[in-house]
VOBA-1610 file (N, C-alpha, C; in pm, whole numbers, padded with zeros to 5 digits, always signed):
BEGIN
Unk-01534-02004+00971Unk-01420-01982+00882Unk-01352-02116+00853Unk-01383-02179+00742Unk-01320-02309+00711Unk-01168-02301+00710Unk-01113-02192+00661Unk-00967-02177+00650Unk-00900-02185+00788Unk-00949-02106+00883Unk-00887-02105+01016Unk-00917-02233+01093Unk-01035-02285+01074Unk-01069-02410+01143Unk-00968-02519+01106Unk-00938-02528+00978Unk-00843-02630+00931Unk-00703-02603+00986Unk-00658-02477+00980Unk-00523-02444+01024Unk-00506-02464+01175Unk-00606-02424+01251Unk-00593-02432+01397Unk-00608-02576+01446Unk-00695-02652+01379Unk-00704-02795+01413Unk-00569-02864+01389Unk-00505-02829+01277Unk-00376-02890+01243Unk-00269-02853+01345Unk-00281-02732+01402Unk-00183-02685+01501Unk-00219-02733+01643Unk-00331-02805+01657Unk-00372-02854+01788Unk-00428-02747+01879Unk-00482-02639+01820Unk-00537-02528+01899Unk-00688-02542+01906Unk-00743-02544+02027Unk-00887-02549+02048Unk-00934-02414+02100Unk-01063-02383+02090Unk-01113-02255+02145Unk-01078-02237+02292Unk-01078-02347+02369Unk-01048-02337+02512Unk-00904-02295+02539Unk-00816-02309+02437Unk-00674-02277+02456Unk-00648-02127+02448Unk-00746-02050+02400Unk-00726-01907+02383Unk-00801-01834+02494Unk-00726-01779+02589Unk-00787-01713+02703Unk-00735-01572+02727Unk-00623-01535+02665Unk-00568-01401+02682Unk-00482-01367+02562Unk-00437-01244+02560Unk-00353-01199+02449Unk-00224-01279+02440Unk-00177-01329+02554Unk-00054-01409+02554Unk-00069-01537+02473Unk-00193-01582+02455Unk-00218-01706+02381Unk-00213-01685+02230Unk-00199-01562+02185Unk-00195-01536+02041Unk-00083-01614+01974Unk+00029-01631+02045Unk+00143-01703+01989Unk+00112-01849+01957Unk+00006-01901+02015Unk-00031-02041+01986Unk-00082-02057+01843Unk-00133-01949+01787Unk-00193-01956+01653Unk-00085-01945+01547Unk-00092-02025+01441Unk+00009-02017+01336Unk-00004-01888+01254Unk+00109-01836+01211Unk+00109-01721+01120Unk+00060-01770+00983Unk-00027-01690+00919Unk-00078-01728+00787Unk-00027-01630+00683Unk-00012-01677+00562Unk+00041-01595+00453Unk-00068-01564+00351Unk-00042-01462+00272Unk-00133-01430+00162Unk-00141-01545+00064Unk-00028-01614+00042Unk-00026-01729-00049Unk-00126-01835-00003Unk-00128-01867+00129Unk-00218-01969+00181Unk-00363-01927+00167Unk-00393-01801+00198Unk-00531-01755+00190Unk-00577-01747+00045Unk-00487-01708-00043Unk-00520-01703-00186Unk-00551-01842-00238Unk-00469-01940-00198Unk-00489-02077-00245Unk-00620-02137-00193Unk-00661-02095-00073Unk-00784-02148-00014Unk-00908-02101-00089Unk-00903-01980-00144Unk-01016-01928-00220Unk-01110-01844-00136Unk-01188-01756-00200Unk-01275-01662-00127Unk-01375-01729-00034Unk-01430-01844-00073Unk-01532-01907+00011Unk-01474-01956+00143Unk-01354-02011+00137Unk-01293-02067+00258Unk-01247-01961+00356Unk-01216-01840+00307Unk-01166-01736+00396Unk-01275-01636+00434Unk-01399-01663+00393Unk-01511-01577+00429Unk-01593-01642+00540Unk-01627-01563+00640Unk-01704-01616+00753Unk-01844-01658+00710Unk-01886-01776+00753Unk-02020-01825+00720Unk-02127-01756+00802Unk-02088-01668+00895Unk-02186-01595+00976Unk-02252-01482+00899Unk-02201-01452+00777Unk-02252-01340+00699Unk-02327-01387+00575Unk-02430-01311+00540Unk-02498-01329+00413Unk-02407-01274+00304Unk-02360-01356+00209Unk-02266-01309+00107Unk-02317-01188+00029Unk-02450-01175+00015Unk-02503-01062-00062Unk-02485-00929+00011Unk-02455-00935+00142Unk-02437-00812+00219Unk-02292-00763+00218Unk-02204-00839+00156Unk-02061-00810+00161Unk-02014-00738+00034Unk-01905-00664+00048Unk-01844-00592-00064Unk-01710-00658-00094Unk-01689-00698-00219Unk-01563-00762-00258Unk-01458-00658-00295Unk-01334-00689-00260Unk-01222-00600-00295Unk-01104-00686-00337Unk-01028-00636-00433Unk-00907-00705-00476Unk-00788-00642-00407Unk-00692-00724-00370Unk-00575-00674-00301Unk-00450-00735-00362Unk-00351-00653-00387Unk-00217-00703-00423Unk-00113-00608-00368Unk-00124-00479-00407Unk-00030-00379-00355Unk+00113-00414-00386Unk+00200-00401-00285Unk+00342-00423-00307Unk+00380-00570-00299Unk+00283-00659-00272Unk+00316-00801-00263Unk+00314-00869-00398Unk+00243-00810-00495Unk+00232-00872-00626Unk+00147-00997-00625Unk+00069-01019-00519Unk-00011-01140-00508Unk-00158-01102-00492Unk-00233-01093-00602Unk-00372-01048-00593Unk-00465-01158-00542Unk-00558-01119-00456Unk-00665-01211-00420Unk-00784-01130-00369Unk-00899-01195-00358Unk-01024-01127-00326Unk-01057-01143-00178Unk-01092-01030-00116Unk-01140-01032+00021Unk-01279-00970+00023Unk-01355-01000+00128Unk-01491-00948+00138Unk-01506-00868+00266Unk-01563-00750+00251Unk-01579-00657+00363Unk-01724-00652+00408Unk-01745-00651+00540Unk-01879-00630+00593Unk-01902-00480+00610Unk-02028-00434+00609Unk-02056-00290+00615Unk-01994-00221+00736Unk-01992-00289+00850Unk-01934-00226+00969Unk-01786-00196+00948Unk-01713-00291+00887Unk-01570-00268+00864Unk-01548-00150+00769Unk-01634-00132+00672Unk-01619-00019+00580Unk-01627+00112+00657Unk-01715+00118+00757Unk-01725+00239+00839Unk-01600+00259+00924Unk-01551+00150+00983Unk-01429+00160+01065Unk-01311+00203+00978Unk-01302+00146+00858Unk-01190+00180+00769Unk-01192+00328+00731Unk-01311+00381+00703Unk-01321+00524+00672Unk-01278+00608+00792Unk-01318+00565+00913Unk-01280+00638+01033Unk-01129+00635+01055Unk-01066+00522+01027Unk-00921+00511+01040Unk-00850+00607+00945Unk-00900+00616+00823Unk-00840+00707+00725Unk-00858+00852+00769Unk-00978+00885+00818Unk-01003+01020+00865Unk-00915+01057+00983Unk-00896+00962+01075Unk-00810+00988+01190Unk-00666+01012+01146Unk-00619+00937+01046Unk-00483+00954+00997Unk-00465+01091+00931Unk-00565+01134+00855Unk-00558+01267+00794Unk-00554+01376+00901Unk-00633+01358+01006Unk-00635+01458+01113Unk-00502+01461+01189Unk-00435+01346+01198Unk-00303+01345+01261Unk-00204+01428+01181Unk-00228+01438+01049Unk-00141+01520+00963Unk-00181+01667+00963Unk-00289+01702+01031Unk-00329+01842+01041Unk-00457+01877+00970Unk-00513+01783+00893Unk-00640+01808+00824Unk-00755+01810+00924Unk-00858+01890+00894Unk-00980+01892+00975Unk-01101+01886+00883Unk-01208+01819+00924Unk-01329+01812+00842Unk-01376+01951+00801Unk-01416+01964+00675Unk-01461+02093+00623Unk-01354+02165+00544Unk-01228+02126+00560Unk-01122+02185+00480Unk-01113+02113+00346Unk-01060+02181+00248Unk-01052+02124+00113Unk-00940+02021+00105Unk-00971+01909+00038Unk-00876+01800+00021Unk-00877+01757-00125Unk-00762+01762-00190Unk-00748+01715-00328Unk-00678+01580-00324Unk-00745+01476-00379Unk-00693+01340-00375Unk-00660+01292-00516Unk-00536+01248-00536Unk-00496+01190-00665Unk-00532+01042-00662Unk-00627+01002-00745Unk-00676+00864-00747Unk-00668+00811-00890Unk-00727+00694-00911Unk-00726+00635-01044Unk-00814+00707-01144Unk-00893+00801-01098Unk-00976+00879-01190Unk-01108+00816-01222Unk-01138+00700-01159Unk-01264+00631-01188Unk-01367+00649-01077Unk-01342+00742-00984Unk-01436+00764-00875Unk-01527+00883-00906Unk-01654+00869-00864Unk-01746+00980-00879Unk-01711+01090-00780Unk-01717+01214-00825Unk-01683+01326-00737Unk-01780+01330-00619Unk-01728+01352-00497Unk-01816+01358-00380Unk-01900+01485-00383Unk-02005+01494-00300Unk-02088+01615-00296Unk-02004+01739-00263Unk-02047+01853-00313Unk-01970+01977-00296Unk-01948+02010-00149Unk-02049+01981-00063Unk-02035+02015+00078Unk-01924+01937+00146Unk-01884+01824+00086Unk-01778+01741+00141Unk-01643+01811+00136Unk-01627+01895+00032Unk-01504+01971+00009Unk-01385+01881-00021Unk-01413+01764-00080Unk-01308+01676-00133Unk-01321+01674-00284Unk-01211+01661-00352Unk-01215+01648-00497Unk-01113+01543-00540Unk-01154+01460-00639Unk-01066+01358-00694Unk-01004+01407-00825Unk-00876+01378-00844Unk-00807+01404-00970Unk-00730+01278-01006Unk-00717+01250-01134Unk-00654+01126-01177Unk-00502+01138-01178Unk-00435+01038-01121Unk-00288+01034-01127Unk-00238+01014-01270Unk-00329+00977-01362Unk-00289+00956-01501Unk-00273+01087-01577Unk-00324+01196-01519Unk-00315+01326-01586Unk-00170+01374-01592Unk-00141+01453-01694Unk-00009+01514-01704Unk+00011+01611-01587Unk+00135+01628-01539Unk+00161+01718-01426Unk+00108+01859-01447Unk+00112+01910-01571Unk+00064+02046-01597Unk-00084+02058-01565Unk-00162+01955-01600Unk-00306+01961-01573Unk-00335+01945-01425Unk-00253+01862-01356Unk-00272+01848-01212Unk-00238+01978-01140Unk-00137+02049-01189Unk-00102+02178-01129Unk-00216+02278-01148Unk-00279+02275-01268Unk-00395+02361-01292Unk-00507+02329-01193Unk-00532+02200-01171Unk-00638+02158-01079Unk-00606+02203-00937Unk-00479+02192-00899Unk-00437+02236-00766Unk-00468+02384-00746Unk-00441+02464-00848Unk-00460+02608-00835Unk-00607+02648-00846Unk-00686+02570-00918Unk-00831+02598-00926Unk-00900+02564-00795Unk-00869+02447-00739Unk-00941+02399-00621Unk-00886+02458-00491Unk-00758+02491-00488Unk-00693+02554-00373Unk-00716+02473-00244Unk-00669+02346-00238Unk-00695+02262-00121Unk-00605+02296-00003Unk-00655+02266+00115Unk-00572+02274+00234Unk-00472+02158+00235Unk-00518+02039+00191Unk-00434+01920+00192Unk-00434+01854+00055Unk-00319+01796+00019Unk-00301+01724-00107Unk-00260+01582-00072Unk-00331+01483-00129Unk-00311+01343-00092Unk-00290+01259-00218Unk-00195+01165-00215Unk-00178+01077-00330Unk-00055+00991-00321Unk-00033+00912-00427Unk+00086+00829-00438Unk+00209+00917-00451Unk+00324+00862-00416Unk+00448+00938-00416Unk+00489+00984-00556Unk+00484+00894-00654Unk+00537+00928-00786Unk+00463+01045-00853Unk+00329+01045-00863Unk+00264+01160-00925Unk+00286+01290-00848Unk+00297+01283-00716Unk+00326+01404-00639Unk+00467+01453-00667Unk+00562+01360-00677Unk+00700+01398-00708Unk+00709+01460-00847Unk+00638+01401-00944Unk+00641+01455-01080Unk+00575+01592-01086Unk+00473+01613-01004Unk+00408+01744-00997Unk+00508+01850-00949Unk+00584+01817-00845Unk+00684+01911-00793Unk+00795+01935-00894Unk+00840+01829-00960Unk+00946+01845-01060Unk+00901+01932-01176Unk+00777+01913-01217Unk+00724+01994-01327Unk+00723+02142-01289Unk+00680+02170-01167Unk+00676+02309-01122Unk+00815+02372-01122Unk+00915+02295-01083Unk+01052+02347-01080Unk+01112+02359-01219Unk+01095+02257-01301Unk+01158+02255-01433Unk+01098+02357-01529Unk+00970+02387-01514Unk+00905+02483-01603Unk+00909+02624-01548Unk+00967+02638-01429Unk+00972+02771-01369Unk+00834+02824-01335Unk+00743+02731-01305Unk+00606+02769-01272Unk+00576+02735-01128Unk+00622+02814-01034Unk+00593+02783-00894Unk+00443+02788-00869Unk+00392+02695-00789Unk+00247+02695-00762Unk+00202+02822-00690Unk+00098+02886-00745Unk+00045+03006-00680Unk-00025+02970-00550Unk-00089+02850-00551Unk-00151+02803-00426Unk-00064+02693-00368Unk-00034+02705-00241Unk+00049+02606-00174Unk-00033+02539-00064Unk-00058+02408-00076Unk-00132+02341+00032Unk-00052+02344+00161Unk-00122+02340+00271Unk-00055+02339+00401Unk+00002+02202+00436Unk-00062+02097+00382Unk-00024+01961+00417Unk-00022+01875+00291Unk+00079+01790+00279Unk+00084+01688+00173Unk+00094+01552+00242Unk+00007+01460+00202Unk+00003+01326+00261Unk+00025+01223+00151Unk+00125+01137+00167Unk+00155+01036+00066Unk+00112+00898+00114Unk+00095+00808+00019Unk+00052+00672+00052Unk+00106+00575-00052Unk+00091+00445-00027Unk+00121+00334-00117Unk+00270+00312-00137Unk+00341+00412-00190Unk+00484+00400-00213Unk+00560+00458-00094Unk+00675+00399-00062Unk+00755+00451+00048Unk+00806+00590+00013Unk+00793+00681+00106Unk+00836+00819+00087Unk+00984+00830+00124Unk+01071+00844+00024Unk+01214+00857+00051Unk+01247+00999+00094Unk+01363+01017+00158Unk+01401+01146+00215Unk+01412+01254+00107Unk+01465+01219-00010Unk+01482+01319-00116Unk+01348+01371-00165Unk+01250+01281-00181Unk+01118+01325-00226Unk+01048+01405-00118Unk+01066+01368+00008Unk+01008+01445+00117Unk+01059+01589+00114Unk+01190+01605+00094Unk+01248+01740+00087Unk+01196+01815-00035Unk+01189+01747-00149Unk+01142+01810-00272Unk+01001+01864-00255Unk+00910+01785-00199Unk+00773+01828-00181Unk+00765+01945-00083Unk+00841+01936+00024Unk+00839+02043+00124Unk+00893+02173+00067Unk+01004+02166-00005Unk+01066+02288-00058Unk+00987+02348-00173Unk+00921+02264-00253Unk+00845+02315-00368Unk+00714+02379-00323Unk+00644+02313-00232Unk+00511+02360-00193Unk+00509+02431-00058Unk+00619+02423+00017Unk+00620+02485+00148Unk+00526+02419+00245Unk+00492+02293+00220Unk+00393+02221+00303Unk+00463+02125+00398Unk+00394+02091+00506Unk+00438+01981+00589Unk+00405+01851+00517Unk+00496+01757+00519Unk+00481+01634+00441Unk+00473+01514+00535Unk+00367+01434+00517Unk+00344+01317+00601Unk+00320+01195+00513Unk+00333+01078+00574Unk+00315+00952+00504Unk+00219+00864+00582Unk+00128+00795+00512Unk+00040+00697+00573Unk+00086+00556+00537Unk+00060+00461+00625Unk+00086+00321+00595Unk-00047+00246+00604Unk-00092+00196+00490Unk-00220+00126+00489Unk-00213-00001+00406Unk-00303-00093+00436Unk-00318-00216+00361Unk-00466-00240+00337Unk-00499-00302+00226Unk-00639-00336+00200Unk-00694-00421+00314Unk-00610-00512+00367Unk-00655-00604+00470Unk-00669-00540+00608Unk-00603-00427+00630Unk-00598-00369+00764Unk-00648-00226+00769Unk-00671-00161+00658Unk-00702-00020+00658Unk-00576+00061+00683Unk-00592+00185+00732Unk-00477+00271+00760Unk-00415+00224+00892Unk-00320+00134+00880Unk-00264+00066+00997Unk-00169+00153+01077Unk-00116+00259+01017Unk-00026+00348+01089Unk-00043+00490+01036Unk-00058+00583+01129Unk-00078+00724+01095Unk+00047+00803+01133Unk+00070+00917+01068Unk+00190+00994+01099Unk+00184+01056+01237Unk+00298+01063+01301Unk+00307+01134+01429Unk+00306+01283+01400Unk+00215+01361+01461Unk+00207+01505+01432Unk+00335+01581+01466Unk+00417+01524+01554Unk+00541+01593+01590Unk+00655+01562+01494Unk+00626+01484+01387Unk+00727+01449+01289Unk+00780+01574+01221Unk+00912+01578+01200Unk+00971+01691+01127Unk+00956+01669+00979Unk+00995+01769+00899Unk+00984+01758+00754Unk+01090+01666+00695Unk+01188+01624+00774Unk+01297+01541+00721Unk+01289+01395+00764Unk+01199+01363+00857Unk+01188+01225+00904Unk+01041+01186+00913Unk+01017+01056+00928Unk+00881+01009+00944Unk+00871+00904+01052Unk+00780+00924+01146Unk+00752+00825+01250Unk+00601+00804+01250Unk+00559+00677+01264Unk+00418+00643+01262Unk+00371+00603+01400Unk+00240+00623+01425Unk+00173+00561+01539Unk+00084+00449+01485Unk+00099+00330+01540Unk+00021+00215+01496Unk-00124+00226+01545Unk-00217+00179+01464Unk-00359+00179+01501Unk-00387+00057+01586Unk-00334+00057+01709Unk-00343-00061+01796Unk-00485-00093+01839Unk-00576+00006+01833Unk-00714-00021+01872Unk-00789-00098+01765Unk-00730-00110+01645Unk-00792-00184+01535Unk-00706-00302+01491Unk-00574-00284+01489Unk-00483-00387+01439Unk-00375-00418+01543Unk-00363-00544+01579Unk-00250-00587+01660Unk-00131-00608+01567Unk-00018-00551+01601Unk+00101-00562+01517Unk+00212-00632+01594Unk+00266-00737+01532Unk+00380-00809+01588Unk+00501-00789+01497Unk+00617-00769+01559Unk+00742-00759+01485Unk+00810-00896+01496Unk+00797-00973+01390Unk+00840-01112+01394Unk+00992-01121+01385Unk+01051-01198+01475Unk+01196-01212+01477Unk+01244-01299+01361Unk+01362-01264+01309Unk+01427-01341+01204Unk+01559-01396+01256Unk+01612-01502+01193Unk+01744-01550+01233Unk+01848-01438+01225Unk+01939-01438+01316Unk+02040-01332+01322Unk+02115-01322+01191Unk+02130-01198+01142Unk+02205-01174+01020Unk+02121-01169+00894Unk+01988-01202+00904Unk+01904-01201+00784Unk+01823-01074+00771Unk+01799-01001+00880Unk+01722-00877+00875Unk+01809-00764+00823Unk+01747-00670+00753Unk+01818-00557+00695Unk+01791-00432+00776Unk+01897-00375+00834Unk+01884-00247+00903Unk+01790-00251+01022Unk+01779-00365+01087Unk+01690-00376+01202Unk+01545-00398+01166Unk+01514-00411+01038Unk+01375-00430+00996Unk+01335-00576+01011Unk+01213-00598+01059Unk+01160-00733+01074Unk+01022-00741+01012Unk+00977-00862+00974Unk+00845-00876+00912Unk+00733-00831+01006Unk+00632-00767+00947Unk+00516-00721+01022Unk+00405-00826+01011Unk+00359-00876+01124Unk+00248-00970+01131Unk+00133-00898+01200Unk+00015-00895+01138Unk-00096-00816+01191Unk-00222-00899+01209Unk-00301-00857+01306Unk-00433-00916+01331Unk-00535-00804+01330Unk-00633-00812+01240Unk-00739-00712+01231Unk-00849-00746+01332Unk-00875-00655+01425Unk-00974-00680+01530Unk-01116-00642+01490Unk-01134-00580+01374Unk-01265-00524+01337Unk-01325-00584+01211Unk-01245-00648+01126Unk-01297-00706+01002Unk-01341-00850+01031Unk-01472-00871+01038Unk-01525-01003+01074Unk-01559-01089+00952Unk-01590-01029+00839Unk-01631-01107+00723Unk-01515-01189+00667Unk-01397-01128+00657Unk-01276-01198+00615Unk-01169-01171+00720Unk-01170-01244+00831Unk-01074-01215+00937Unk-00930-01239+00894Unk-00844-01150+00939Unk-00700-01167+00918Unk-00636-01179+01057Unk-00596-01300+01092Unk-00546-01329+01226Unk-00403-01380+01215Unk-00308-01304+01271Unk-00165-01332+01258Unk-00128-01344+01110Unk-00158-01239+01038Unk-00141-01233+00892Unk-00004-01174+00859Unk+00077-01247+00783Unk+00207-01197+00739Unk+00184-01096+00627Unk+00207-00968+00656Unk+00176-00862+00559Unk+00271-00860+00440Unk+00390-00921+00455Unk+00490-00912+00350Unk+00574-00786+00358Unk+00544-00699+00455Unk+00619-00575+00473Unk+00718-00590+00588Unk+00820-00506+00584Unk+00919-00501+00691Unk+00909-00367+00761Unk+00930-00367+00894Unk+00924-00242+00968Unk+01027-00239+01079Unk+01060-00117+01121Unk+01154-00096+01231Unk+01078-00030+01345Unk+01060-00099+01459Unk+00982-00041+01569Unk+01059+00068+01642Unk+00989+00173+01681Unk+01047+00274+01770Unk+01029+00229+01915Unk+00912+00173+01944Unk+00888+00111+02075Unk+00803-00012+02051Unk+00832-00118+02122Unk+00768-00246+02093Unk+00623-00250+02136Unk+00582-00165+02229Unk+00443-00169+02276Unk+00398-00031+02317Unk+00268-00014+02330Unk+00213+00115+02368Unk+00236+00144+02516Unk+00189+00260+02559Unk+00201+00296+02699Unk+00297+00412+02723Unk+00403+00418+02646Unk+00498+00529+02658Unk+00443+00648+02580Unk+00413+00756+02649Unk+00348+00868+02583Unk+00446+00945+02497Unk+00405+00972+02373Unk+00486+01046+02277Unk+00474+01196+02307Unk+00565+01274+02251Unk+00559+01419+02270Unk+00434+01479+02208Unk+00370+01406+02114Unk+00246+01456+02053Unk+00125+01428+02142Unk+00144+01352+02250Unk+00035+01321+02342Unk-00023+01183+02325Unk+00013+01113+02218Unk-00042+00980+02194Unk+00040+00874+02268Unk-00027+00767+02307Unk+00042+00656+02372Unk+00040+00530+02287Unk-00009+00539+02163Unk-00005+00426+02071Unk+00140+00395+02035Unk+00169+00268+02016Unk+00306+00226+01981Unk+00352+00295+01854Unk+00482+00319+01848Unk+00540+00389+01733Unk+00624+00294+01648Unk+00632+00325+01522Unk+00715+00248+01430Unk+00803+00346+01354Unk+00930+00314+01346Unk+01029+00406+01289Unk+01008+00426+01140Unk+00995+00316+01068Unk+00977+00327+00923Unk+00928+00193+00868Unk+00872+00201+00748Unk+00828+00082+00675Unk+00927+00060+00561Unk+00982-00061+00551Unk+01082-00085+00447Unk+01036-00187+00345Unk+00936-00265+00377Unk+00901-00376+00289Unk+00831-00338+00161Unk+00779-00213+00150Unk+00706-00178+00030Unk+00785-00082-00057Unk+00917-00099-00056Unk+00999-00023-00149Unk+00976-00077-00289Unk+00924+00005-00376Unk+00903-00031-00515Unk+00958+00082-00600Unk+00995+00049-00722Unk+01062+00146-00808Unk+00965+00212-00904Unk+00984+00341-00924Unk+00910+00410-01027Unk+00963+00367-01164Unk+00886+00395-01266Unk+00924+00358-01402Unk+00948+00485-01482Unk+01064+00493-01548Unk+01095+00608-01631Unk+01087+00566-01777Unk+01000+00632-01853Unk+00982+00601-01995Unk+01082+00678-02080Unk+01092+00641-02208Unk+01186+00705-02298Unk+01162+00854-02312Unk+01037+00898-02294Unk+01005+01040-02303Unk+01056+01119-02182Unk+01104+01047-02080Unk+01146+01111-01957Unk+01039+01113-01850Unk+00918+01073-01886Unk+00808+01074-01789Unk+00824+00962-01688Unk+00800+00993-01561Unk+00801+00893-01454Unk+00657+00854-01422Unk+00633+00724-01407Unk+00500+00678-01371Unk+00510+00591-01246Unk+00403+00590-01168Unk+00400+00513-01045Unk+00399+00364-01076Unk+00469+00283-00995Unk+00465+00138-01017Unk+00326+00081-01004Unk+00241+00148-00926Unk+00107+00095-00904Unk+00014+00115-01023Unk+00055+00197-01120Unk-00019+00201-01246Unk-00005+00068-01319Unk+00109+00002-01301Unk+00131-00129-01363Unk+00060-00239-01284Unk+00070-00233-01151Unk+00011-00341-01071Unk-00141-00342-01081Unk-00202-00226-01091Unk-00348-00220-01103Unk-00394-00295-01228Unk-00319-00283-01337Unk-00356-00351-01461Unk-00333-00502-01450Unk-00220-00542-01393Unk-00187-00684-01389Unk-00275-00763-01293Unk-00319-00700-01184Unk-00396-00775-01085Unk-00535-00810-01136Unk-00575-00752-01248Unk-00707-00784-01305Unk-00705-00910-01390Unk-00588-00965-01416Unk-00576-01079-01508Unk-00593-01209-01431Unk-00694-01290-01463Unk-00716-01416-01391Unk-00600-01513-01414Unk-00571-01592-01312Unk-00471-01697-01327Unk-00330-01658-01290Unk-00307-01530-01261Unk-00174-01487-01215Unk-00174-01491-01062Unk-00098-01585-01006Unk-00095-01600-00862Unk-00004-01497-00796Unk+00103-01462-00865Unk+00195-01358-00817Unk+00272-01305-00938Unk+00313-01180-00930Unk+00384-01122-01045Unk+00491-01025-00999Unk+00581-00995-01090Unk+00687-00897-01068Unk+00720-00836-01203Unk+00737-00705-01206Unk+00772-00635-01330Unk+00915-00584-01319Unk+00999-00620-01414Unk+01138-00574-01418Unk+01153-00479-01536Unk+01199-00356-01510Unk+01231-00264-01619Unk+01379-00280-01653Unk+01406-00339-01769Unk+01543-00362-01812Unk+01605-00236-01872Unk+01523-00160-01946Unk+01567-00036-02010Unk+01443+00053-02024Unk+01460+00173-02078Unk+01345+00262-02087Unk+01234+00204-02174Unk+01269+00112-02266Unk+01166+00056-02355Unk+01162-00096-02350Unk+01218-00157-02242Unk+01216-00303-02230Unk+01172-00344-02090Unk+01071-00431-02085Unk+01015-00477-01959Unk+01000-00629-01961Unk+01013-00689-01843Unk+00988-00832-01827Unk+00887-00851-01715Unk+00784-00930-01743Unk+00684-00966-01641Unk+00710-01110-01599Unk+00750-01130-01473Unk+00764-01264-01418Unk+00638-01294-01338Unk+00591-01418-01345Unk+00468-01449-01272Unk+00464-01595-01231Unk+00385-01621-01127Unk+00353-01758-01085Unk+00213-01788-01136Unk+00194-01906-01192Unk+00063-01946-01243Unk+00072-02080-01310Unk-00043-02140-01335Unk-00046-02273-01397Unk-00009-02265-01544Unk+00035-02380-01595Unk+00071-02386-01738Unk-00053-02375-01826Unk-00166-02423-01775Unk-00290-02417-01853Unk-00333-02272-01873Unk-00356-02234-01996Unk-00399-02098-02028Unk-00288-01996-02023Unk-00162-02042-02016Unk-00050-01949-02001Unk-00035-01855-02120Unk-00058-01906-02241Unk-00040-01822-02360Unk-00134-01702-02359Unk-00262-01726-02333Unk-00358-01616-02331Unk-00331-01523-02213Unk-00293-01581-02100Unk-00261-01500-01982Unk-00144-01406-02011Unk-00043-01456-02079Unk+00075-01373-02108Unk+00044-01268-02213Unk-00042-01301-02308Unk-00085-01198-02405Unk-00160-01086-02333Unk-00245-01126-02240Unk-00321-01026-02163Unk-00227-00938-02081Unk-00122-00998-02023Unk-00026-00920-01944Unk+00049-00822-02032Unk+00086-00863-02151Unk+00159-00772-02242Unk+00068-00657-02286Unk-00058-00689-02313Unk-00152-00582-02352Unk-00173-00484-02237Unk-00184-00537-02116Unk-00209-00452-01999Unk-00093-00355-01977Unk+00029-00405-01985Unk+00145-00318-01966Unk+00161-00218-02079Unk+00136-00264-02202Unk+00149-00174-02318Unk+00053-00057-02308Unk-00064-00079-02246Unk-00160+00030-02231Unk-00107+00140-02140Unk-00009+00106-02054Unk+00047+00204-01961Unk+00178+00262-02014Unk+00270+00175-02059Unk+00404+00221-02097Unk+00415+00255-02245Unk+00316+00216-02325Unk+00317+00250-02467Unk+00342+00129-02555Unk+00283+00125-02674Unk+00291+00007-02761Unk+00429-00016-02821Unk+00517+00084-02818Unk+00650+00067-02876Unk+00747-00005-02784Unk+00710-00025-02661Unk+00798-00093-02565Unk+00796-00244-02588Unk+00911-00306-02568Unk+00922-00452-02575Unk+00885-00509-02439Unk+00790-00603-02436Unk+00742-00660-02311Unk+00752-00813-02319Unk+00835-00872-02235Unk+00852-01017-02229Unk+00780-01072-02107Unk+00744-01199-02114Unk+00679-01265-02000Unk+00755-01393-01966Unk+00763-01423-01836Unk+00829-01545-01790Unk+00745-01608-01680Unk+00709-01734-01698Unk+00638-01806-01592Unk+00741-01876-01505Unk+00733-01854-01373Unk+00831-01910-01280Unk+00760-01984-01167Unk+00824-02088-01110Unk+00758-02164-01003Unk+00747-02086-00873Unk+00839-01992-00847Unk+00838-01922-00719Unk+00912-01790-00731Unk+00850-01682-00681Unk+00912-01550-00684Unk+00954-01501-00545Unk+00948-01589-00445Unk+00981-01546-00308Unk+01127-01503-00299Unk+01154-01389-00233Unk+01292-01348-00209Unk+01350-01427-00092Unk+01480-01422-00071Unk+01539-01487+00048Unk+01483-01427+00176Unk+01482-01501+00288Unk+01428-01449+00414Unk+01493-01317+00455Unk+01409-01222+00496Unk+01460-01094+00544Unk+01491-00994+00436Unk+01479-01032+00310Unk+01504-00939+00201Unk+01373-00891+00142Unk+01378-00774+00080Unk+01257-00709+00030Unk+01218-00762-00108Unk+01089-00783-00125Unk+01036-00819-00256Unk+00992-00692-00327Unk+01043-00666-00444Unk+01003-00550-00523Unk+00907-00596-00631Unk+00782-00555-00618Unk+00684-00596-00719Unk+00715-00528-00852Unk+00773-00408-00848Unk+00823-00340-00968Unk+00968-00301-00940Unk+01058-00348-01023Unk+01202-00324-01003Unk+01261-00259-01127Unk+01318-00140-01109Unk+01384-00071-01219Unk+01533-00100-01215Unk+01588-00139-01328Unk+01732-00165-01338Unk+01803-00053-01416Unk+01734+00061-01429Unk+01798+00177-01489Unk+01890+00239-01387Unk+02007+00277-01429Unk+02105+00334-01337Unk+02051+00464-01279Unk+02055+00472-01145Unk+02015+00596-01078Unk+01867+00618-01066Unk+01783+00516-01104Unk+01639+00538-01100Unk+01569+00452-00995Unk+01644+00388-00910Unk+01579+00308-00805Unk+01512+00401-00706Unk+01383+00377-00680Unk+01306+00467-00594Unk+01337+00440-00448
//
């Protein structure tokens, strides 16, 4: 790993210096910005044949897209982590699962009993799919699930089929949406915390009530550190999450600053929870608060519909979308001056494809989008009154 070799040499750390978990503190914390700047070749292990690896793009709530490479073994571990998290929410293999995705995935074999539906579909069509497929569990981003529940209430069309479990991901599940989903569908509502770099890093505690959420960290795969901040800079007891992936060897993430904030329930494992697990618990995730977007038609769309489009544009090192009004948006980004005109045209086209061609979309190139220490970065920020997610 050229990237780590350079960083650890600079920090004066030799292989002989690492002998136990206590020595982890000797290694410098690395950021997504540093790994992005180094490039895919520098952050990929030379122990692997590049043709055997699978490339993935990551940005999520950080607004900083870059490419990582997965080895086949990690793909298996990641699938197992996701399956374990679903089972913590009450799902069991063989039960029907309806997943709201981007709509570009091939449907799995019928015996799998999973079905994909696009989050881009209108709520009425998603409700039809829910009633046709009759899943035990419903999984997806918060915004399309919230809009599905609102549609059922506003049209006076209560769902004839009610899933037993609803599992949300990507967007932070606020208390009001948790109640809405529970009251509309009569389901238990859980939240997963996952990252492209770490997989499903935290699964819901099965003993969680319908009004609160507590996670168990996947300590057998990811080491999680709650990094201390100067007194007075942390919000509500939340501190930055620094993680080390123990299973991804092709693109190792060692003391990686996730950009998310979390509040620990217990700092380390060992204390057995009422659900029977002894994995460390985390009270809540605060760093990935992002705002939904409300269009002039009244339709709400997930912020990640915007980020998926923007992360495909080369040359954007980091971005942020500000909704000024229902028909006015500003895209702020970090990137070089070279090629800026074409890059900004591409960004405006990408957003217009989601929010509609009648919306005004401005672009601003900025040297740095970092928020002050301890404060949350919103990759999508709505400035509409009463619409902050």
